[in-house]
C-alpha positions in Angstrom: 60.3 52.7 117.6 61.6 49.1 117.8 64.5 47.8 120.0 66.4 44.6 120.3 69.6 43.4 122.1 73.1 45.1 121.1 74.0 41.5 121.0 71.8 40.5 118.6 72.2 44.0 116.6 76.0 42.9 116.5 76.0 39.3 115.7 73.1 40.3 112.8 75.6 43.1 111.4 78.5 40.8 111.2 77.0 37.9 109.2 75.8 40.8 106.5 79.8 41.8 106.6 80.3 37.8 106.2 82.8 38.1 109.5 83.2 34.7 111.5 82.9 35.7 115.1 87.1 35.6 115.0 87.8 38.2 112.7 85.6 40.7 114.8 87.4 39.5 117.4 91.0 40.7 115.5 89.6 43.4 114.0 87.9 44.5 118.0 91.5 43.2 119.7 89.3 41.3 122.0 89.4 37.6 122.9 86.8 35.1 120.9 84.8 34.6 124.1 84.2 38.3 124.5 82.2 38.3 120.5 80.2 35.2 121.8 79.4 36.5 125.0 77.9 39.4 123.2 76.1 37.7 121.2 74.3 35.2 123.5 73.4 38.4 125.2 75.3 37.3 128.3 77.4 40.2 128.0 77.5 43.9 126.4 80.7 45.1 124.7 82.6 47.9 126.3 81.1 51.3 125.7 84.4 52.7 124.8 84.1 50.3 121.8 80.7 51.2 120.2 81.7 54.4 118.2 84.7 51.4 116.6 81.7 48.4 116.1 79.8 51.5 114.7 82.3 52.7 111.9 83.0 49.0 111.1 79.3 48.3 110.4 78.4 51.9 108.8 75.6 51.9 111.4 74.5 54.6 114.5 75.4 54.1 117.8 71.9 53.9 118.2 71.7 51.4 115.3 73.5 48.8 117.4 71.2 49.5 120.4 68.4 48.4 117.9 67.3 51.7 118.4 65.3 52.1 114.8 63.0 55.2 114.6 60.3 55.1 111.8 59.6 58.7 110.9 57.2 60.3 108.6 58.1 60.8 104.8 58.4 64.5 103.6 58.4 66.0 100.8 60.7 69.3 100.5 60.3 72.5 98.3 56.0 73.0 98.6 54.7 76.2 98.1 52.9 76.3 101.4 54.4 76.1 104.9 53.8 73.4 108.1 50.3 74.7 108.6 48.0 71.9 109.6 45.8 72.4 106.7 44.3 69.4 105.3 45.5 69.4 101.2 43.9 67.1 98.2 46.7 67.9 95.2 47.3 66.9 92.0 51.3 66.1 90.8 51.1 65.0 87.3 55.3 63.3 87.5 57.2 65.8 89.6 54.6 68.8 88.5 52.6 70.4 91.2 49.3 71.5 89.3 47.1 74.6 90.3 43.6 75.0 89.3 45.5 78.0 86.6 47.9 75.2 85.1 45.1 72.8 84.6 42.6 74.9 82.9 45.9 75.2 80.3 45.5 71.3 80.1 41.9 70.2 79.3 42.9 66.4 79.4 43.7 66.5 83.1 40.9 68.5 83.5 38.7 65.8 82.2 40.6 63.0 84.1 39.8 65.4 87.7 36.2 64.9 87.4 36.3 61.4 88.5 39.0 62.4 91.4 37.1 63.5 94.8 38.4 64.5 98.3 36.3 62.8 100.8 37.4 63.3 104.9 35.9 61.6 107.4 36.2 63.6 110.5 36.6 67.3 111.6 39.8 69.1 109.7 41.4 73.1 110.3 40.5 74.0 107.0 41.1 72.2 103.2 42.0 72.9 100.7 41.8 71.0 97.3 42.2 71.0 93.7 39.3 68.3 93.1 35.7 68.3 95.0 35.4 67.8 98.8 33.3 66.1 100.5 34.0 66.4 104.6 31.9 64.4 107.1 32.7 66.7 109.8 33.0 70.3 111.1 35.9 72.7 109.6 37.2 74.8 112.1 38.6 77.4 109.3 38.0 78.1 105.1 37.3 75.5 102.5 38.5 76.0 99.1 37.8 73.2 96.3 38.3 72.8 92.5 35.0 71.5 91.8 32.2 70.6 94.4 32.0 71.0 98.8 29.7 69.1 100.5 30.2 69.5 104.5 29.0 70.4 107.7 29.6 73.6 109.9 32.3 75.6 108.4 33.8 78.4 110.7 35.6 80.4 107.8 34.6 81.3 104.2 33.7 78.2 101.5 34.7 78.5 98.1 34.0 76.2 95.6 33.8 75.7 91.7 30.7 73.8 91.9 27.6 73.8 94.3 28.2 74.3 98.2 25.8 71.8 100.5 26.9 72.7 103.8 25.6 73.3 107.6 26.4 76.9 108.9 29.0 79.3 107.0 30.6 81.9 109.4 31.7 84.3 106.7 31.6 84.3 102.5 30.6 82.0 100.3 31.4 81.6 96.9 30.4 78.8 93.8 30.1 78.2 91.0 26.8 76.3 91.4 24.5 76.3 93.2 24.3 76.9 97.6 22.6 75.4 100.0 23.8 76.1 103.5 21.8 76.6 107.4 23.1 80.3 108.0 25.6 82.2 105.7 27.7 84.6 107.8 28.9 87.2 105.3 28.4 87.4 101.2 27.2 84.7 99.1 27.9 84.5 95.1 26.4 81.6 93.9 26.1 80.4 89.8 22.7 79.0 90.8 19.4 79.0 93.4 20.5 79.9 97.0 18.6 78.4 99.8 19.0 78.5 103.0 17.1 77.3 106.4 18.4 80.7 108.4 19.5 83.7 108.0 21.8 85.1 105.4 23.9 88.4 106.6 25.9 89.9 104.0 24.8 90.9 100.0 23.8 87.7 97.4 24.6 87.5 94.2 23.5 84.8 92.2 22.1 83.8 88.7 18.9 82.0 90.4 16.2 82.1 93.0 17.0 83.0 97.0 14.9 81.7 99.7 16.7 82.1 102.9 14.9 82.8 106.7 15.9 86.2 106.8 17.9 88.4 104.6 19.6 91.0 107.0 21.7 93.3 104.4 18.1 93.2 101.6 19.9 93.1 98.6 20.1 90.6 95.8 22.2 91.0 93.0 21.2 89.0 89.3 
């Protein structure tokens, strides 16, 4: 937040209006000396004059006191709550595209191949229509249209491509291979499943399964 003395603001706004000090004094029904003292910061306007000054210059009273608050821009009409989830989405013009709509537009799908979300730090949850690379742990789940590369994930992982993670707390679903630590749920993969730890659910894959212990003991090809 930036702050300026009210006298400096009045002088600035008066000049923007093309007024002289005398003209402002006449409108406000004060002496020329009063306006001069305002702008030289020797005195301040009477509090009862502030609404009239604000109306005259078309500003708020906060603005007269130089209080300029910089707000973060927001986007209205998004199909999700303000939930703290890190999202990487695709807009073409004003149109928000999902995995389903991208599939119907081959040219857009081709352009997406060169795009990846790269995030340094921990995240609550991540959802991306692109590939995801998170250099940190994810408390919740990760969902990506392409590959997922990250550290530990507290929830599930769903990826259109390969998955390379640390420990995953819940299910893993991947269009490609899976390489993780331990997995707390089921695994569905389009390629090899290789874990340095244990897998606590079922495994469905078209490739090999390599892990420390497969606790459920069921593998489907």
